[in-house]
C-alpha positions in Angstrom: 0.1 -0.2 -0.2 1.4 3.5 -0.9 1.5 6.5 1.3 -1.2 8.4 2.1 -3.6 10.4 4.6 -6.4 8.3 4.2 -8.2 6.1 6.6 -11.4 5.6 8.6 -11.5 9.3 9.7 -12.2 10.1 6.2 -15.8 8.3 5.7 -18.4 10.8 4.5 -15.7 13.3 3.5 -15.0 13.6 -0.5 -11.7 12.1 -1.2 -9.5 12.0 -4.5 -7.6 8.4 -4.4 -5.1 7.1 -7.1 -5.2 3.2 -7.4 -3.6 0.3 -9.2 -5.6 -1.4 -11.7 -4.7 -4.9 -11.5 -3.9 -6.9 -14.7 -3.4 -3.8 -16.5 0.1 -2.4 -17.6 0.8 1.3 -17.9 2.6 3.6 -20.4 6.1 3.2 -18.9 5.5 -0.7 -18.6 4.5 -0.8 -15.4 1.2 -1.0 -13.3 -1.8 1.1 -14.9 -3.1 3.3 -12.4 -6.1 5.9 -12.5 -7.3 8.2 -10.0 -10.8 8.7 -8.5 -12.8 11.5 -6.8 -16.1 11.1 -4.3 -17.1 10.5 -1.0 -15.4 7.7 0.7 -18.4 5.6 2.0 -16.7 3.0 3.6 -13.2 2.1 4.8 -12.4 -1.0 6.6 -12.0 -4.8 6.2 -9.5 -4.4 3.4 -11.3 -1.8 1.3 -12.4 1.4 0.4 -15.8 2.4 -1.5 -15.6 5.5 -2.9 -19.2 7.1 -4.6 -18.2 9.0 -7.4 -20.7 11.9 -8.5 -22.5 9.8 -10.8 -22.5 6.1 -11.8 -22.2 3.2 -9.5 -20.1 2.9 -6.1 -16.7 1.9 -6.9 -15.0 -0.8 -4.4 -10.9 -0.4 -3.8 -8.8 -2.7 -2.1 -6.6 -1.1 0.1 -3.6 -2.9 -1.0 -4.3 -1.1 -4.4 -4.5 2.1 -3.2 -1.1 4.4 -3.9 -1.9 7.7 -2.8 -4.9 9.8 -1.9 -6.0 12.7 0.4 -9.1 14.4 1.2 -10.0 17.4 -0.8 -12.4 20.6 -0.1 -16.3 19.7 -1.0 -17.4 20.5 -4.3 -18.7 24.5 -4.1 -22.6 24.7 -4.3 -24.2 25.3 -7.9 -24.5 28.8 -6.7 -21.2 29.4 -6.2 -20.5 28.1 -9.5 -21.8 31.0 -10.9 -18.9 33.4 -12.4 -18.7 36.9 -10.6 -20.5 39.0 -13.5 -23.1 36.5 -13.7 -23.8 36.9 -10.1 -23.9 40.5 -10.6 -26.3 40.7 -13.6 -28.8 38.6 -11.4 -28.4 41.6 -8.9 -29.9 44.0 -11.7 -33.3 43.2 -10.7 -33.0 45.2 -7.6 -33.1 48.1 -9.8 -36.3 47.9 -12.0 -35.4 51.0 -13.9 -31.8 50.2 -14.7 -30.7 51.1 -18.3 -28.1 49.0 -19.3 -25.8 48.9 -22.6 -23.0 46.4 -23.5 -19.5 47.6 -24.4 -18.2 44.1 -25.0 -18.3 42.2 -22.0 -18.6 45.3 -20.0 -22.1 46.6 -19.2 -22.7 50.7 -18.5 -25.6 50.7 -15.8 -27.3 53.6 -15.2 -30.8 54.4 -12.9 -32.6 57.5 -13.0 -34.0 57.1 -9.4 -31.4 55.2 -7.6 -27.9 56.6 -6.7 -26.6 53.4 -5.6 -22.9 52.8 -7.1 -23.7 49.7 -8.5 -26.7 51.1 -10.4 -24.6 53.8 -12.0 -21.1 52.4 -13.1 -19.8 50.7 -15.7 -19.5 46.8 -14.5 -16.0 45.8 -15.7 -15.7 42.0 -14.8 -13.1 40.8 -17.6 -11.9 42.4 -20.4 -14.3 44.2 -22.5 -12.8 43.3 -25.8 -13.5 46.5 -27.5 -11.3 49.2 -28.5 -12.0 52.7 -26.7 -13.6 51.1 -24.0 -12.9 53.6 -21.3 -13.8 56.4 -23.8 -17.3 54.8 -24.4 -17.2 55.1 -20.2 -16.2 58.5 -19.8 -19.0 59.6 -22.9 -21.5 57.7 -20.8 -21.2 59.1 -17.3 -21.0 62.6 -16.1 -19.5 60.8 -12.8 -17.5 57.7 -14.1 -16.9 54.7 -12.1 -16.0 51.5 -12.7 -16.7 48.4 -10.8 -13.5 45.6 -11.2 -12.7 42.7 -9.4 -9.3 43.2 -7.1 -5.9 42.6 -8.7 -7.5 42.0 -11.8 -6.6 42.9 -15.4 -9.3 45.8 -15.3 -8.5 46.9 -11.9 -4.7 47.4 -13.5 -6.1 48.7 -16.6 -8.1 51.4 -14.8 -5.1 52.2 -12.4 -2.7 52.3 -15.4 -4.7 55.4 -16.9 -4.6 57.1 -13.1 -7.9 55.9 -11.8 -8.0 55.4 -8.2 -10.6 54.3 -5.4 -13.6 56.0 -5.8 -14.1 56.5 -1.7 -12.3 55.2 1.2 -15.1 52.0 1.6 -13.4 48.9 1.8 -14.2 46.5 -1.0 -17.7 45.4 -1.2 -18.7 41.6 -0.6 -21.1 39.8 -2.5 -22.5 37.1 -0.3 -24.6 34.2 -1.2 -27.2 31.7 0.6 -29.8 28.9 0.3 -33.2 30.5 0.9 -34.3 27.5 2.9 -31.0 27.5 4.9 -31.7 31.3 5.7 -35.2 30.8 6.5 -34.2 28.0 9.2 -31.6 30.7 10.9 -34.4 33.2 11.4 -36.7 31.0 12.7 -34.1 29.9 14.9 -33.8 33.5 16.4 -36.0 35.3 19.2 -38.6 36.6 17.4 -38.8 40.5 17.7 -42.0 42.4 19.7 -43.7 44.4 17.3 -46.5 46.4 17.9 -46.7 47.0 14.2 -46.6 44.1 11.8 -44.9 44.0 8.8 -46.3 45.2 5.6 -45.4 44.2 2.1 -45.8 46.7 -0.7 -45.6 45.4 -4.4 -43.8 46.9 -7.3 -45.1 44.6 -10.1 -44.2 40.9 -9.9 -40.6 40.9 -9.4 -40.1 43.3 -6.6 -41.4 44.2 -3.3 -40.9 46.7 -0.1 -41.4 45.4 3.4 -42.0 47.6 6.4 -42.7 47.9 9.9 -43.9 51.4 10.3 -41.7 53.8 10.1 -39.0 51.8 12.1 -37.7 49.3 9.6 -37.6 48.4 5.5 -36.3 46.9 3.1 -36.2 46.3 -0.9 -36.0 42.7 -2.1 -36.2 41.6 -6.1 -36.4 38.1 -7.5 -35.1 37.0 -11.0 -34.2 33.4 -12.3 -34.6 31.7 -8.7 -32.6 34.4 -6.9 -33.6 37.2 -4.3 -31.9 39.6 -3.5 -31.9 42.2 -1.0 -30.8 45.9 -0.6 -31.5 48.8 1.4 -32.6 47.0 4.7 -32.5 50.1 7.4 -33.6 50.3 10.9 -34.0 53.7 12.4 -31.4 54.4 14.5 -33.2 54.9 17.9 -34.6 51.4 17.4 -31.7 49.0 16.5 -30.7 45.8 17.8 -34.1 44.6 18.4 -34.4 42.4 15.6 -36.4 44.7 13.1 -34.2 44.2 10.0 -34.3 40.2 10.5 -37.6 40.8 11.1 -37.7 42.9 7.5 -35.4 40.1 5.9 -37.9 37.5 6.8 -40.7 39.1 5.3 -38.8 39.7 2.0 -37.3 35.6 2.3 -41.2 34.6 2.5 -42.1 36.6 -0.3 -39.2 35.2 -2.5 -39.7 31.6 -1.5 -43.1 32.0 -2.6 -41.9 32.8 -6.0 -39.7 29.9 -6.3 -36.2 31.4 -5.4 -33.6 28.9 -3.8 -30.8 31.5 -3.8 -30.5 34.5 -1.5 -27.7 37.3 -1.9 -26.9 40.5 -0.5 -24.0 43.2 -0.8 -21.9 44.4 2.3 -18.7 46.6 3.0 -15.8 44.2 3.8 -15.3 46.3 6.9 -18.7 45.9 8.2 -17.7 43.4 10.9 -21.0 43.4 12.5 -23.0 42.8 9.4 -20.9 40.0 8.4 -21.3 38.5 11.5 -24.9 38.4 11.3 -25.0 37.2 7.7 -22.4 34.5 8.7 -24.8 33.3 11.0 -27.8 33.4 8.6 -25.5 31.2 6.4 -24.5 33.7 4.2 -20.8 33.2 2.6 -18.7 35.4 0.7 -18.7 34.6 -3.4 -16.9 37.5 -4.7 -15.5 40.9 -3.9 -15.1 43.9 -5.8 -14.5 47.9 -5.8 -15.1 50.8 -7.1 -12.7 52.9 -9.1 -13.2 56.5 -10.4 -10.8 59.3 -12.7 -8.2 61.2 -10.9 -10.6 64.3 -10.0 -13.2 62.1 -8.6 -11.3 59.6 -6.5 -10.2 59.8 -2.9 -6.9 58.0 -2.8 
């Protein structure tokens, strides 16, 4: 048996195993070998059984194991979505959003929203268009570019003298399963509400939830994702669970429409919010930052 870090402790874990194929010869004339990736379901009595992602379980004699190790779980389907595709899902949060492609970039502008993600170029990946930055400058009276940190686009704009648009930390785009967040919310102490939460719909795909004048939030649904923005609680009524009550209403609304994935965006230095969202099951998908021309940049 070869040297490896496998054993009974990996039962239930995802592993990769290199094993000898008895009776077969490899290209160099020695024993043939092959790798197998899957979940270990049995380890003992001289055998290891591995369940691949598809097909029947594979029974491996421990004497045939050459090497192997545990590997991280495969990312969930929602986390296999590219950062650019995740951002496009978020366009639903701004119903009046005007978009215009510049190659693979997207110029975004909203007449009613002041949020930077509704009024900036989404520059995730090369545009593939000559004069792309000139088109950005011509489209906006106040140009802002959203880029992935340390990407080629980050370098491109910085080489042109652009800098960070503000002193804010990078923004973190977070994802979670709707059912997971709903379970987490049900496990928290419910707030005492003198005024019940009210839901105001804005057509079939977006909604606002309010608790009187104390708390409110906006959600939008598209392609089985529900997103949140503007979860706000009056300063004198914070830490009473009102924001979570608003989120619960919005999640229920999204779940009724078939949403399975929830998303939100938060500044990377907002530690209280990050801790709360972590408790609810949200995990980082990607981070991004805003850059602006020299006259508008802070640093």
